[in-house]
C-alpha positions as CSV (number, residue, x, y, z in Angstrom):
1,M,51.2,-13.0,0.1
2,T,49.6,-9.3,1.4
3,Q,47.0,-9.6,-1.6
4,G,45.5,-12.4,0.1
5,Y,44.7,-10.5,3.0
6,Y,43.1,-7.4,1.0
7,T,41.0,-9.8,-0.8
8,G,39.6,-11.6,2.2
9,I,39.0,-7.6,3.0
10,S,37.6,-6.8,-0.2
11,G,35.4,-10.2,0.6
12,I,34.3,-8.8,4.1
13,Q,33.3,-5.3,2.7
14,A,31.1,-7.6,0.1
15,N,29.2,-9.8,2.1
16,Q,28.7,-6.8,4.7
17,Y,27.3,-4.9,1.8
18,G,25.0,-8.2,1.1
19,L,24.0,-9.0,4.4
20,D,22.6,-5.2,4.9
21,V,20.6,-5.4,1.5
22,I,19.1,-8.6,3.1
23,A,18.7,-7.6,6.3
24,D,16.9,-4.1,4.9
25,N,14.5,-6.7,2.4
26,L,13.4,-8.9,5.4
27,A,12.7,-5.9,7.9
28,N,9.7,-4.2,5.1
29,T,8.3,-8.0,4.7
30,N,5.1,-6.2,5.8
31,T,5.8,-3.2,4.5
32,V,2.9,-2.2,1.4
33,G,4.4,-1.6,-2.3
34,F,7.7,-2.5,-0.9
35,R,10.2,-3.8,-3.5
36,G,12.7,-6.0,-2.7
37,S,16.9,-5.7,-3.5
38,S,19.4,-8.2,-5.2
39,T,23.2,-7.7,-5.1
40,E,25.1,-8.3,-8.0
41,F,28.9,-8.5,-7.3
42,A,31.6,-7.9,-9.5
43,S,35.6,-9.2,-9.3
44,L,38.1,-6.6,-9.1
45,F,41.4,-6.0,-11.5
46,S,43.7,-9.4,-12.0
47,E,47.3,-9.1,-11.4
48,K,49.6,-10.8,-14.3
49,L,52.0,-13.1,-13.3
50,V,53.5,-12.8,-16.5
51,S,55.2,-9.9,-17.5
52,S,56.1,-10.9,-20.9
53,G,55.5,-13.5,-23.4
54,S,52.7,-15.5,-23.4
55,A,51.2,-18.5,-21.4
56,P,49.4,-21.2,-22.3
57,T,47.2,-20.7,-19.5
58,Y,45.5,-18.6,-17.5
59,D,48.1,-16.2,-15.5
60,E,46.7,-13.5,-14.0
61,I,45.5,-13.8,-9.9
62,G,42.0,-11.7,-9.1
63,A,42.3,-8.9,-6.3
64,G,39.2,-9.5,-5.2
65,T,35.4,-8.6,-5.7
66,R,33.4,-5.3,-5.0
67,L,29.3,-4.8,-5.0
68,Q,28.4,-3.8,-8.4
69,A,24.7,-2.9,-8.2
70,T,21.8,-3.7,-6.2
71,T,19.1,-4.6,-8.8
72,M,15.1,-3.7,-8.1
73,N,12.9,-7.3,-7.9
74,T,9.7,-6.9,-10.1
75,Q,7.7,-9.7,-9.2
76,N,4.2,-8.8,-7.6
77,G,3.5,-8.9,-3.8
78,S,0.6,-10.8,-3.3
79,L,-2.7,-9.0,-2.9
80,L,-3.8,-7.9,0.9
81,N,-8.0,-8.0,1.2
82,T,-9.4,-4.3,2.7
83,D,-12.4,-4.0,1.2
84,R,-12.1,-0.2,1.1
85,F,-12.6,1.1,-2.6
86,N,-9.7,3.5,-2.1
87,D,-6.8,1.0,-1.4
88,L,-5.8,-0.2,-4.7
89,A,-2.9,-2.8,-6.4
90,I,-1.5,-3.1,-9.7
91,N,-1.7,-6.8,-11.0
92,G,1.5,-6.6,-13.3
93,N,3.6,-3.8,-15.0
94,G,2.9,-0.5,-14.0
95,W,3.2,2.6,-11.4
96,F,0.8,4.8,-9.9
97,G,2.2,8.3,-9.5
98,V,2.4,11.2,-7.1
99,V,3.1,14.2,-6.8
100,S,4.2,16.7,-3.9
101,G,4.3,20.5,-5.3
102,Q,7.4,20.0,-8.0
103,D,8.5,16.7,-7.0
104,R,7.2,13.6,-8.4
105,Y,7.1,10.2,-7.4
106,F,6.0,6.7,-8.4
107,T,5.0,3.8,-6.3
108,R,3.3,0.2,-5.6
109,A,1.8,0.9,-2.5
110,G,-1.9,1.9,-3.2
111,N,-3.0,2.4,0.4
112,F,-4.5,5.7,-0.1
113,V,-6.5,8.3,1.8
114,L,-9.3,10.8,0.8
115,D,-8.7,14.2,2.5
116,E,-11.1,17.3,2.2
117,Y,-11.3,21.0,1.0
118,Q,-13.8,23.5,-0.1
119,K,-13.0,23.6,-4.3
120,T,-14.7,27.0,-3.8
121,D,-14.1,29.3,-2.0
122,G,-16.9,31.1,0.4
123,A,-19.2,27.9,-0.7
124,A,-19.9,26.1,2.5
125,N,-21.0,22.6,0.2
126,S,-18.2,22.6,-2.5
127,S,-16.1,20.0,-0.9
128,V,-13.6,17.7,-2.7
129,G,-11.9,14.8,-1.2
130,R,-8.2,14.6,-3.1
131,L,-6.8,11.1,-3.2
132,T,-3.5,11.2,-1.1
133,T,-0.6,8.7,0.2
134,T,-0.7,8.5,4.3
135,E,2.5,11.2,3.6
136,G,-0.2,13.8,2.0
137,M,1.0,13.2,-1.7
138,Y,-1.6,13.4,-3.9
139,V,-2.6,11.0,-6.5
140,T,-2.5,11.3,-10.1
141,G,-4.6,10.7,-12.6
142,T,-7.3,12.4,-15.5
143,M,-10.1,14.3,-14.1
144,L,-12.9,14.6,-16.5
145,N,-15.3,18.2,-17.0
146,N,-18.5,16.5,-16.5
147,F,-19.4,17.9,-13.6
148,A,-20.0,21.6,-12.4
149,Y,-20.5,23.1,-8.4
150,D,-23.9,24.5,-8.6
151,S,-24.2,26.4,-5.3
152,Q,-28.4,26.8,-6.0
153,Y,-28.7,23.2,-6.4
154,N,-31.6,21.6,-4.0
155,Y,-28.9,18.1,-2.4
156,S,-31.5,17.0,-0.4
157,A,-34.0,13.9,-1.6
158,K,-37.3,16.0,0.0
159,S,-38.5,18.4,-2.2
160,D,-39.9,20.4,0.6
161,V,-36.2,21.0,2.7
162,T,-33.8,23.3,1.4
163,D,-29.9,21.9,1.0
164,T,-28.4,23.7,-1.6
165,G,-24.6,24.0,-2.9
166,A,-23.5,20.6,-4.7
167,F,-21.5,19.5,-8.0
168,K,-24.2,18.1,-10.2
169,I,-22.9,16.1,-13.6
170,T,-23.6,17.6,-16.2
171,A,-22.8,14.9,-18.9
172,S,-23.5,10.9,-18.0
173,L,-19.8,9.2,-19.6
174,N,-19.4,5.6,-19.4
175,T,-15.5,5.9,-20.1
176,V,-12.6,8.1,-19.8
177,P,-9.6,8.9,-22.0
178,L,-6.3,9.0,-20.3
179,T,-4.7,12.8,-21.4
180,D,-1.0,13.1,-22.0
181,A,1.2,11.2,-19.1
182,N,2.7,14.7,-18.3
183,E,-0.8,16.1,-17.9
184,Q,-2.1,14.4,-15.3
185,G,-3.3,16.0,-12.1
186,P,-4.7,15.4,-8.7
187,I,-7.8,13.3,-8.4
188,E,-10.3,15.0,-6.4
189,L,-14.1,13.5,-5.8
190,P,-16.9,15.9,-4.8
191,T,-18.4,14.7,-1.4
192,R,-21.9,16.4,-2.4
193,L,-22.3,14.9,-6.1
194,A,-25.9,15.0,-7.4
195,Y,-27.4,13.4,-10.7
196,P,-29.6,16.1,-12.0
197,T,-33.4,15.6,-12.7
198,E,-34.7,14.9,-16.3
199,P,-38.0,16.1,-16.6
200,T,-40.9,14.2,-18.3
201,T,-40.9,15.1,-21.8
202,S,-43.3,12.5,-23.5
203,T,-45.1,9.3,-22.3
204,K,-46.3,6.9,-25.1
205,F,-48.9,4.5,-23.8
206,Y,-50.2,0.8,-25.0
207,G,-53.0,-1.1,-24.8
208,N,-56.8,-1.9,-25.8
209,L,-59.6,0.0,-25.1
210,G,-61.9,-2.5,-26.6
211,T,-65.3,-1.5,-28.3
212,D,-67.8,-1.7,-25.0
213,V,-69.4,1.6,-24.3
214,A,-67.6,2.2,-21.2
215,E,-65.3,4.7,-19.3
216,R,-61.8,3.4,-20.0
217,T,-58.4,4.9,-17.8
218,M,-54.6,4.7,-18.6
219,S,-51.8,6.5,-16.5
220,A,-48.8,6.9,-16.7
221,N,-45.6,8.6,-14.1
222,A,-44.0,11.9,-14.9
223,I,-40.9,13.4,-13.5
224,S,-41.6,16.8,-12.5
225,P,-38.9,19.4,-12.7
226,S,-38.8,19.6,-8.8
227,N,-38.3,15.3,-9.3
228,D,-41.6,14.5,-7.8
229,Q,-42.8,11.5,-9.2
230,N,-46.5,13.0,-11.0
231,R,-49.2,11.3,-12.9
232,I,-50.5,11.4,-16.4
233,K,-54.0,10.5,-16.4
234,L,-56.0,9.2,-19.5
235,V,-59.7,8.8,-19.0
236,F,-61.5,7.9,-22.2
237,T,-65.3,8.0,-23.2
238,Q,-67.1,7.4,-26.3
239,S,-67.7,10.3,-28.1
240,A,-71.3,11.2,-28.5
241,V,-71.1,11.4,-32.8
242,Q,-69.7,8.6,-34.1
243,P,-68.0,7.8,-37.6
244,D,-69.6,5.3,-40.0
245,Q,-66.7,3.0,-39.4
246,G,-64.2,2.6,-36.9
247,V,-64.8,3.9,-33.4
248,S,-64.3,7.7,-31.6
249,W,-63.0,8.3,-28.1
250,D,-62.9,11.5,-26.5
251,V,-59.7,11.9,-24.4
252,V,-59.3,13.9,-20.8
253,A,-55.8,14.1,-19.5
254,T,-54.7,15.4,-16.7
255,A,-51.2,15.8,-14.9
256,S,-51.8,15.9,-10.8
257,S,-49.3,14.8,-8.3
258,N,-49.5,11.1,-7.8
259,D,-51.3,11.3,-4.4
260,G,-53.9,13.1,-6.7
261,T,-54.2,16.0,-4.4
262,V,-52.6,18.7,-6.4
263,L,-53.6,19.3,-10.2
264,Y,-51.3,21.0,-12.4
265,D,-53.3,21.0,-15.6
266,T,-56.4,19.5,-17.9
267,Q,-56.2,19.0,-21.8
268,Y,-59.0,17.6,-23.8
269,G,-58.4,15.2,-27.1
270,T,-59.8,13.0,-29.3
271,A,-58.4,9.5,-30.7
272,V,-60.8,7.7,-33.8
273,F,-59.5,4.4,-34.4
274,N,-60.9,2.4,-38.1
275,E,-62.8,-0.3,-38.2
276,G,-60.1,-3.0,-37.5
277,G,-59.6,-1.0,-34.5
278,G,-55.9,0.6,-35.4
279,L,-55.5,4.4,-34.9
280,E,-56.6,6.8,-37.3
281,S,-55.7,10.2,-35.4
282,F,-55.3,11.7,-31.9
283,S,-55.2,15.4,-31.1
284,L,-54.2,16.4,-27.6
285,P,-52.2,19.5,-26.5
286,T,-48.8,19.3,-24.3
287,I,-49.8,18.8,-20.8
288,N,-48.3,20.5,-18.3
289,N,-46.4,19.0,-15.8
290,D,-45.6,20.8,-12.7
291,G,-44.1,23.0,-15.1
292,A,-42.6,20.4,-17.8
293,P,-44.6,20.3,-21.3
294,V,-45.5,16.5,-21.6
295,S,-46.5,15.5,-25.5
296,V,-48.8,11.9,-24.7
297,D,-48.8,9.5,-27.6
298,L,-50.9,7.0,-28.4
299,G,-48.9,5.3,-31.3
300,S,-50.3,5.0,-35.0
301,A,-51.9,1.7,-36.4
302,F,-51.3,-1.0,-34.1
303,G,-48.5,0.0,-32.3
304,G,-49.9,1.9,-29.0
305,V,-53.2,2.2,-27.8
306,I,-55.9,0.3,-30.0
307,S,-59.7,0.0,-30.2
308,S,-60.5,-3.7,-30.8
309,A,-63.6,-6.0,-29.5
310,G,-62.4,-8.7,-27.9
311,P,-62.0,-10.2,-24.2
312,T,-58.8,-8.3,-23.7
313,I,-59.0,-4.8,-21.9
314,S,-55.2,-3.8,-21.5
315,A,-53.2,-0.8,-20.3
316,S,-49.4,-0.1,-20.3
317,S,-47.3,2.9,-21.0
318,Q,-43.5,3.8,-21.3
319,S,-42.2,7.4,-20.1
320,D,-38.9,9.1,-20.1
321,G,-37.1,11.3,-17.9
322,I,-34.7,10.6,-15.1
323,S,-35.1,11.4,-11.2
324,G,-32.4,13.5,-9.8
325,G,-29.9,11.2,-7.3
326,T,-27.3,12.0,-4.6
327,L,-24.1,10.4,-4.5
328,N,-24.2,6.5,-3.1
329,K,-20.2,5.8,-3.2
330,Y,-17.5,5.5,-5.7
331,S,-15.7,2.5,-6.8
332,I,-12.7,2.0,-9.0
333,N,-13.3,-0.8,-12.0
334,S,-9.8,-2.6,-13.2
335,D,-8.8,-0.2,-15.5
336,G,-8.3,2.1,-12.8
337,I,-11.7,4.3,-13.9
338,I,-13.6,6.2,-11.1
339,V,-17.3,5.5,-11.1
340,A,-19.9,7.3,-9.3
341,D,-23.2,5.7,-8.3
342,F,-25.9,7.7,-7.4
343,S,-29.2,7.2,-5.2
344,N,-31.2,6.5,-8.2
345,G,-29.5,3.9,-9.9
346,K,-27.5,5.9,-12.7
347,Q,-23.9,5.8,-12.6
348,S,-21.0,8.0,-14.6
349,T,-17.6,8.3,-14.3
350,I,-15.9,11.1,-13.3
351,G,-12.2,10.6,-13.8
352,R,-9.5,7.6,-13.9
353,I,-6.2,7.0,-11.9
354,A,-3.2,6.8,-14.6
355,V,-0.6,4.0,-14.7
356,Y,2.6,4.5,-15.5
357,H,5.1,2.3,-17.4
358,F,9.1,3.0,-18.0
359,Q,11.3,1.8,-20.4
360,N,13.5,0.1,-17.8
361,D,12.2,-0.4,-14.0
362,Q,15.4,-1.1,-13.1
363,G,16.8,2.2,-13.7
364,L,14.0,4.2,-11.4
365,T,15.8,5.4,-8.2
366,R,14.7,5.0,-4.6
367,S,13.8,7.9,-2.9
368,G,12.8,6.6,0.4
369,S,9.8,4.7,2.3
370,T,8.4,3.3,-1.2
371,L,8.9,5.8,-3.5
372,F,11.0,6.1,-6.2
373,S,11.6,8.6,-9.2
374,Q,12.6,8.7,-12.5
375,S,16.1,9.0,-13.6
376,D,18.6,8.8,-17.1
377,N,18.5,4.9,-16.8
378,S,14.7,4.5,-16.6
379,G,13.5,6.8,-19.4
380,N,10.2,9.0,-18.8
381,P,7.0,7.7,-17.6
382,M,4.6,6.9,-20.4
383,F,1.5,5.5,-20.9
384,W,1.3,1.9,-23.3
385,T,-1.1,2.7,-26.2
386,D,-3.3,0.2,-27.7
387,A,-3.3,-0.9,-31.7
388,N,-5.5,2.5,-32.6
389,G,-3.1,4.6,-30.4
390,E,-5.3,5.3,-27.9
391,A,-3.6,5.4,-23.4
392,V,-4.3,2.1,-22.0
393,T,-3.8,1.1,-18.2
394,G,-1.9,-1.5,-19.7
395,T,-2.6,-3.6,-16.5
396,T,-5.0,-4.5,-14.2
397,I,-6.2,-2.7,-10.7
398,S,-7.6,-3.9,-8.1
399,S,-9.9,-2.0,-5.7
400,G,-9.9,-3.0,-2.1
401,H,-6.8,-4.2,-2.4
402,L,-3.6,-3.7,-1.5
403,E,0.1,-5.0,-3.3
404,N,2.0,-6.3,0.6
405,S,5.5,-6.6,-0.1
406,N,7.2,-8.6,-2.1
407,V,10.0,-10.2,-0.2
408,R,9.4,-14.1,-0.5
409,M,11.3,-14.7,3.8
410,E,12.6,-18.2,2.9
411,V,14.2,-16.5,0.0
412,G,16.1,-14.4,2.2
413,L,16.7,-16.3,4.9
414,T,18.6,-18.4,2.1
415,D,20.7,-15.6,1.1
416,M,21.6,-14.8,4.8
417,I,22.7,-18.1,5.5
418,V,25.3,-18.1,1.8
419,M,26.1,-14.2,3.1
420,Q,27.0,-15.3,6.2
421,R,29.2,-18.5,5.9
422,A,30.9,-16.5,2.7
423,Y,31.6,-13.8,5.3
424,Q,32.8,-16.2,7.7
425,A,35.4,-17.7,5.0
426,N,36.8,-14.3,3.9
427,A,37.5,-13.5,7.4
428,K,39.4,-16.8,8.2
429,T,41.4,-15.9,4.6
430,V,42.4,-12.8,6.5
431,T,43.1,-14.0,9.8
432,T,45.2,-17.2,7.6
433,V,47.1,-15.0,5.8
434,D,47.8,-12.4,9.1
435,E,49.2,-15.9,10.4
436,M,51.4,-16.5,7.4
437,I,52.8,-13.3,7.5
438,Q,53.5,-13.0,11.0
439,K,55.2,-16.9,10.7
440,A,57.1,-14.8,7.7
441,L,58.1,-11.9,9.8
442,S,59.5,-14.8,12.7
443,M,61.8,-16.7,10.2
444,R,65.7,-16.7,10.8
445,K,68.2,-17.4,8.7
């Protein structure tokens, strides 16, 4: 009879633990990145009724129950829209990695913030923002080496304003290969990042000069080393001495400021066209565009400038070179790649948020808050790979969103009722057995 007493107590204790888990789930219904838990119960040892021989039917009485494990619920939570690029949510499997000193953790909570510190000692404009959790742990990933600090770089958009010191892009890239999962470091985003000026080195002209004895003008934009928009201008006049067939034009080329107030260089050349109007020869030295030599190209044959009779007189040009730009914003795409957008319309990747995977997510150990740490049961963190063996994110990342708790309130409330009824039933078992024991003790012969 006393066995029923202790069995009822084990049921009370086990369902109490179950209710504790449900209460924790419901308390974290609105905790970003929270992973709810479920309880798993197991029966205790049984007692055989028959000590020897065999019986055709089951002859054991169970000794109660116990809490065997709490398992993590791995389904995704709903997404919350925040419109902040540094708020991140994982759609599918995977974990963000964060570090604090030598301690390494993993989380689904992507409510990250940016701190700021000077990357280079003594350089006032070398600040970077590190992506961190609200507790100050650093988010990990792969950073590229395609930008470097330049203490002499003029970050101002105006050439006549000196504002030195900034990181500048050394190579424009559009992808970020992930390094080894154990080699990921903090994400650091420069607060002053520039896309450097690439001065114009060549310009090509197109059009028809016609054959009339009249002055023709063509022009093209040219970017100077100081990031000014200058102008390369060509003035065509028919040569005094003409070939037997075709037509010859004298060319005066000038490089000046866009408004024409500053003249940097003047060069002279000749363009000769055949009787069909195709270009046969063109001679013109490179022209100095405020310190940058620029070659002028009129094409060849009919693939550039022509001199053909007809009503259509046209001109156009194409120049290389890129205007310098300053950082407008950062964005993070679905692969976790961090893209810098610049005021000149250019973009470049500079890093990538790492998403880690485990052989057994259920084996991760809760470390407080929404943090987990690896264990022998979970295995080591790793990256998934594609068919070529290249590391991939293995999921999609939503920037400007947060993953809410995956606890379903209606399920929690239902489970709470079940636990409550089970607790009450086991309590009734204890009181009933107690009454029976009291009855037995009060019996008289």
